[in-house]
N, C-alpha and C positions, 0 to 999 in steps of 0.2 A: 506794809509788807505784802507782796503779791503771793496769792496762793497758786496751786497747780493749775486750776481752771483758768486763772488770769493769763498765765504763761501760754496755755494752749490757745486761748483766744488771740493773743498777740502773734503767736506763730502763724495762725490762720490768716490774720490780717496782712502779713508780709509774705505769704506763700508765693504770690506771683513775683514779688520783688526779688526773692531769693532765686527763683527760677531764671529771671532775666540776668541777674548778676552771675549766676553759675555759668550761663552760656558765655559770658565775657571771660570768666576765669578759664574755662576750658579752651576757649579760642586763644587766649594769651599763653597758656601753658603748653600748647602743641608745638612740636618741632620735628624735623625729619629724623626718624629713628636711625637712618644710616650714619648720622653724626656720631653715634656711639662707636661704630667701627672706625670711622675716620680719626677720632681722637683716642682710640684704644681704651675706651672706658670699660672698666670691669663692672658690668651691671650686676647688682646684687652682691658686690664684692666676690664675684665668681670668675675664675679663669675660663677660657673657652672649653676646656675639657671637663668642666663641671666642678673642679676642685676649688676650695676657698682661697682667696688671696691671703697670703701670709701677712698679718698685721701685728702680731704679737707672739710672745713666748709664755708658756705656762708649765708648771710642774704638777698641776692638780689632776686633770683628766685627759685621757687620750682615747681616740676612736681609730681603730686600725681595721682596714678593709681590703688593702691591697699591698703588694710589694712591687718594686721597680726592677725589671729585668730588661737589659739592653734598651734603656730609656722608654720602656713601655709599662703601663700599669697592668699587673696581673692580679685578678681578684683572689682573695683568700677568705676563709671563714672569718666573720667579723669578731673583733675583740673590743671590749670596753674595759678601760684600765683606770682605776682610781689610785692616784699617788703611787704609780708603778706596780699596782697589784691587779691581776685579772679579776674582774668582778665575779666570775664564776667561782673562783677559789674562795672569795669572801663569802659568797652565798652558801657554798658547800660547807664551809667552816662553821657558820652559825647554825646551819641545819643539822650538822653532826652533833652539836651541843644542845639541840632542841631549844634554841634561844631565838629571841627577836634580834634582828640585825641592823635596823635603821639607826638606832642610837650609836652603835659601834661604827657604822658607816659615816655618820656625821663627825664623830671624833677623828676618824681617819682623814676625812677631807679637810677638816680645819687644821689639824696639827701635823699631818703627814705621817703619822704613826698609829698603829693599832694600840688601843689602850690595854693596860694591864687590868686585872680584875679590880684592883683597888681604884684605879683611875676611872674605870667604867662605872663602878658603883657611885663614885663621887659625881661623875658627869650626869648619870641618871637622876641623882638627887637634885642636882642643879636644875635640870630640865623640869623635874617635878615641882620644885619650888617656884619656878617662873610661870607655870602653865596658867594659873589663874590670872584673869585680867584685873587691872586696877579698879578700885571701888568706883562704881558709877559708870565705868567705861561702856559696859554692855547696854545699859539703859540710854546713855547720852549719845554714844557714837554708832550704835547698831540699831536699837529698837525705835529710836525717835525719827530715823530716816531710813526705813527699810528700802532695799534695792531689789529689783527683779533679777539682777545679775550678781552672783556672789563674788565674782572677780573684782567688779567695781567696788563692792563693799569692802573687800580685803584691802584694796589699794587705799581706800579712805581710812580704814582702821590703822594701817601701817603709818600713814602720814599723821594721823591723830596721835599716835604713840609719841611723836616728837614732843607734844605738849605735856606729856606725863613724865618725861625724862628730865632729871635734874641737871644733866650735863649733855644736851643733845648734839652740840656742835663740836665737841672735843674729838679731834681726829687721832688722838694717841692710840697706839695699837691695842692696849688693854681695854680701853673704853669702847672702841669699835667692836672688839671681840665680845665684850659684855652685851652690847646692843644686838649683835648678830645672834648670840645664843638665846637671848630673851625672845627675839622674834621667832626663832626656830621653835621655841617652846610654845609660844602663844598663837602662832598662826592657825594650828588646828582648832583651838578654842574659838578664835575669831570666825573661822569658816563654819564651824558647827552652829554657832549662835546666829550667824548671818543667814544660814539655811533655815533654821527654825523660825526666825523672824519673817523671812520671805514666805515660808509655808503658811504662816499664820495670817499675815496681812494681805498676801496676794492670792493664796490658794484656799483661804478660809478653813485652815486646819488648826487643831489645838496647838498651843505653844508649850514646848517642853524645853526647859533650860536645866541641864544637868551639869553640876560642877565637875571639872577635870579632877582625876584622882592622881595624887603624886606618886603612888606606887605602881601605876600602870605604864605600859609602853605607849608610844605615840599611836600605833595602830589600835590598840585596845581602847585608849582614851577616845579616839575619834569615833569608833563604832558605838561606844556607850553613850557618847554625847548626841549622836544624830538619831538614835533609836528611842522611841517612846518608853520602852521598858528597860533600856540600857543593857539588854542581853546580847551576847555574841558567843560563838564557839571558838575554841582555840585554833581550829583550822581556818576559820574566817579571819581571825586576827593575824595568823601567819601569812595568809594569802595577801592581805593588805600590806603587811610589813614588807613582803617581798617586792610588791609594786613600788613601795616607797624607796627601797634600796636601789632598784633598777632605774628610777627616774631622778635620782639625787644629783647626778652630774653627767655632763656629756660634752666636755671640752669647752674651750673658751670662745668658740666661734658660733655656737648656736645663738639665735636671735636675742633671747632674754639675757643670757649670760654676757654676751657682747655689749648689750645695753648697760649692764652693771659696770663693765669696764669703762665704757664711754663716759657715763655720768660720774663715776667715782673719780675719773681723771680730772674732773673740773674742780674737785675739792669740796663737793657738796656733802651733806650729812647722810648717815646710813639709812634713815627712813625715806628720804627722797630717792635714794638709789634703789631700794627694794621695791618701792611703789612703782618706779619706772619699769623694773623687771616684770612685775605683775601685769602691767599694762601690755608689755610685749608678749607675754605668755598667753594672754587672753585671746589673741588672734587665732582664727581658725586654721591658718597656715602653720601654726606652731602648737600651742598647748591644746587647742580645741580640735585637733585632728581626730581623736578617738570618737568624738561626737559625730563626725562626718562618716566614720565607719559604721556606727550604729544606724544612722539614717539610711545609709546605702543598703545594709542588711534588711532593714524594715521594708525598703522599696523592693528589694530582690524577692522577698517572700510573696509579693503580689504576682510575680511572674513564674517563680519556681514552685510548682505544685508538688514535686517529689524531691525532697531534700537529699535523697540518695542518688539522684540522677546527675551525673557529671555533665551529661550533654545539655541539660536544662541550665545548669550553672554556667557552662561555657557560652551558651547562646545569650544569656543575660549579660555576661561580662563583655561580650562583643558589642552588644547594644550600648553598654556604658561607654565603651571606647568610641563608638560612633555618635555619641552625644544624643542618643535617642531616649534614654531613660535616666532615672534618678534626677540629679540636679542639672544635667546638661553640660557638665564641666569636661566630660571625657576622661575623668580620673577614676581609677579603681582605688579607693581609699584603703589605706592599710597595707598596700602592696607596693614595694619599692622604697628606696631611701636615698637621700642625697649622698651618703657615704657608703653604707653597707650594700653589698651586692649579693654574695652567696648566702649569707645569713646575718641576722641581727641577734646577737647573743641575748639581749634583753627579751626578745620575743620567744626564744627557745626556752629560757628559764621560766618565763611567765606561763608559757604553754604547758610545760611539764607540771607545774603546780596547779594550773587551772584544771588539768585532767584529773588530778587527785580530788579537787573540789567537786568537779562534775560527777565523778564516780560516787562520792559521798552523798550528793544530792539525789542522784539517780534520775530515772524517768526522762522527762522532757529536757533536762539540762544535759544529760549524757548525749541525747540525740542532737541537741543544739551544738555541743562541742564538736561532734563528728561532722556536722554541717560546715562549721568553720574550717575544719581540717581539709574538707573537700575543696572549699573555695581556695584555700592556700595552695593546694596541690594543682588545681586547674589554672589558676591565674597566670603563671609564667608562660604556659603554652599559648594562652590566649594573646598575650602581648606579642609573642613570637609570630603568630599567625597574622595579627593585625599590622604590626610594624615591620615585619620581616627582619627582625633583629634577634640575634642569639645572645643579647646582653643578659647577664644573670639578674634575676629579680627575686626578691625574698619578702616574706611578711615582715613588717616592722612592728615595733612594740605597741603601736596604736591599734593594730589589728586585733590583738587579744585583750588589751587592757579594758576596753569597753565591755567585752563579754564578762571579764572577771568582775568588774564593778556591778554588772547586772546580776550575776550570780550571788553577789554579796548584798543584793537588795539596796544598793546605794543609788539615790536619785541622779538622773543625768546632769542636773545643774551643779552637782558636786564633782564631776569628773575632772574638770580643769583645775578647780581649787585643790584637789588632791595632788595634782601635778605640782602646784605651787608649794604646798605643804612639804613636799619632798625636795623640789629643786632649790628651795631657799637655802638648803645646806650647801649646794654648789655655788649659788650666788654669793653666799657669805665667804666661802673660801676664796673666790675670785676677787671679791672686794678687798679682802685683807691682802691678797697678793698684789693687787694694783697699788695699794697704799705702800706696800713694803718695797717694791722693786721699780716702780715707774713714777717719775715725778714730772712727766710731760702731759699736758692736756692733749687729748686726741682731737686733731683737726685736719681731716682729709680735704682734698681739693674738689671743687665743682667748677667746671668751665662754663662760663656764661655764653649761650648761643642765641640770646634774644636780639631782636632787631632794634636799631637805634631809632628814636623818634624825637622830634623837637617839642619844646614846650608850647602849648597853645593857650592863649588868653581865655578866661572863662566865658566871656561873651561870644567867642568865636568857635566854641566846641559844638559839635553836632553828634 
C-alpha cells in the first residue's frame, strides 16, 4: 500500500510527462468559437438574452425577476417562491411566531404544504432521531481520512452512507423520501465533524466532537457542534436559521439542482445523486461565491483607508473592473445576478437580519455592516460608468452571507458546507419530483466538430 509521500514522489516523476500530454490535450480540444454561433449552440444552456434554456418543468421553486411587456423583458423586484409561496411571507410568518423556520421550510419543499403543528412536531422528532451518525461512521469515514476541504469530505460521507443503508438501491418513493430526510438530518453533523477533524489534523487545534441534540433545531445543533464550548445566543441561531431558509431552494436550473435532475434521470441511487450535487456546489462559480466576496473585501481594505469614503470605494471598484486589483477577474463579487436585476429578495431579508445582529454586537461590526452598505450603494453607478449601461444591478445573497457567517464567528471553510446543509432540502425535493414525473434519461446533443484523421501504424507515428 502506498503512502501519501509515495504518491507525491510519483507525481513529481511524471510532472514533465503530464505537461507534454496536457499540451496535446489542449491542442486537440481547440476549435473555432464561431462554430457555436454557426450551429446555434446554447452555451451554458443560456439563450442570447441571458435567460436559461427551458429544459424541464417544476412545481417546487421559482425565481421571478421580470415581466414581459410587448415582447420585452421589464425588470421587477425579485421574488423567490417556494411551492407557490413567497419566501418573504414564509420568513415573516416564522419570525412573528418567534420560531425557527428551516425545518418548516424543508417540510414545505418536500410535501408542497406547510405542516400543521402536529406534523411539524413529528417531523422535528424525525430529524432529531436521524441526526446522529451510525456507530463507527465518524471514526472510519471522517477521522481516518481527514480532508483539507469540507465539501469533498461531505461528498465522501454521503457516498459512504450507501454502505450503511439496508436498502440503498430501492427507488420506491417512500424509500427515497426516507433517504432524503435522513441525509437532511445528518449533513450538518457530517459537516461539523469534518470541520473539527480538519482543524485538528491540518491546523493543529484541539478536537471537539459534540453529539447532536434531538431537541434542537438545525441551526442550533450546527452552532453547538462547531464551537468548543457549544454555546450560542438565540439571535445567532435565528440568523443562521434565516440563512438556511433563504438558501434551501432556487429553482430547477441552478447548477447543483440541475445536476440532481440529470443524475436522477439515469436511475441511480440517492447517495450518488446527492454527492454529485455537492460536487457541483463546491465550485467557486456556484456555492463558493461568498468566499470570493470575502476575499474581495479583504483586498479592498488594503486600498480603502476610509470606510466612510464613497469616493475611495468607487475608485477601488473601478480598478476591479479594469482587472487591476483583487484576483484580476474584472468581477465585483456579490453584485449582480444571472436572474435578479432590481433586487434579490434573499439579500434583502439577510441584510435586515444582519443589521440586527450587527447592532447587538456593536463596535466594529456595526461599522463593518455600514461599509458593506456603502459598497452595495456605490457598485451600480460604477458599473454604469465603466460599461456605459443603465442595466439594473443589485447585491445578491452572497454579498451579505459571508459577512453574516463572519459575525457568527463561523470559519470560512464552512461557508459552502452551510450552503449544502441548506440546499439539500431543495435537492431532495427535485430528486423526488424527477422520479415522480419524468421517466426519460436526460441526454442533450453535442455536435462533433473535430477533424478526421487516418489510422497510422505504430512504427510510422512521429
